[in-house]
C-alpha positions in Angstrom: -0.7 -10.0 5.0 -4.0 -11.7 4.8 -7.0 -9.3 4.6 -4.9 -6.2 4.1 -4.3 -4.1 1.1 -1.0 -2.5 0.3 -0.5 1.1 -0.8 2.3 2.4 -3.1 4.5 3.2 -0.1 4.3 -0.3 1.2 1.9 0.3 4.1 -0.5 -2.5 4.7 -4.0 -1.3 5.7 -7.5 -2.6 6.4 -10.5 -0.4 6.7 -12.7 -1.6 9.5 -15.6 0.9 9.5 -16.5 3.6 7.0 -17.6 7.1 8.1 -20.5 8.9 6.5 -18.4 11.9 5.6 -16.2 12.0 2.5 -13.8 14.6 3.8 -10.2 13.4 4.1 -7.5 14.8 6.3 -5.1 17.2 4.6 -1.8 18.7 5.5 -2.3 21.3 8.3 -5.5 19.8 9.6 -5.9 18.9 13.2 -7.5 15.5 13.8 -8.4 13.5 16.9 -7.4 9.9 16.7 -7.9 6.9 19.0 -4.7 5.0 18.4 -3.3 1.7 19.6 0.1 0.2 18.8 0.3 -3.5 18.8 2.7 -6.2 17.8 1.8 -8.5 14.9 1.0 -11.2 17.5 -1.6 -8.8 18.9 0.1 -7.6 22.1 -1.0 -4.0 22.7 1.7 -1.7 24.2 0.2 1.7 23.7 -3.4 3.1 23.6 -4.5 6.7 23.7 -6.6 9.4 22.3 -4.6 12.2 20.7 -5.2 15.4 18.8 -2.5 15.7 16.1 -1.7 18.0 13.3 -1.2 16.4 9.9 2.1 17.2 8.4 3.6 16.5 5.0 4.9 12.9 5.2 8.7 13.1 5.4 9.3 9.6 4.3 7.4 6.7 2.8 5.5 4.8 5.5 5.1 7.9 7.7 2.1 7.8 10.1 0.8 11.0 8.6 0.4 9.2 5.3 -1.9 6.7 7.0 -4.1 9.5 8.5 -4.4 11.2 5.1 -6.0 8.0 3.7 -8.9 8.2 6.1 -12.2 10.1 6.1 -14.1 11.4 9.1 -15.2 8.6 11.4 -13.3 5.9 9.5 -11.6 3.1 11.5 -8.6 1.3 10.1 -5.6 -0.9 11.0 -2.2 -0.2 9.5 1.0 -2.2 9.5 4.1 -0.1 9.3 7.5 -1.7 9.2 
């Protein structure tokens, strides 16, 4: 995936903007996310703002693992298979 990095779980990610805060989400935290789901060809099929509680990732590639990589006000794209 051009322009993306890959973490140890196989999730591709690209940081788009960096927040000023260095605090990362932890298990048990509630976070508000602006989230969009798209196909690789860029067709968006879901967009919403949600408040979610971060839980312990139950499997490699879990969305919670993605959230735990981010700091306050970061913006990123993830590719999860």
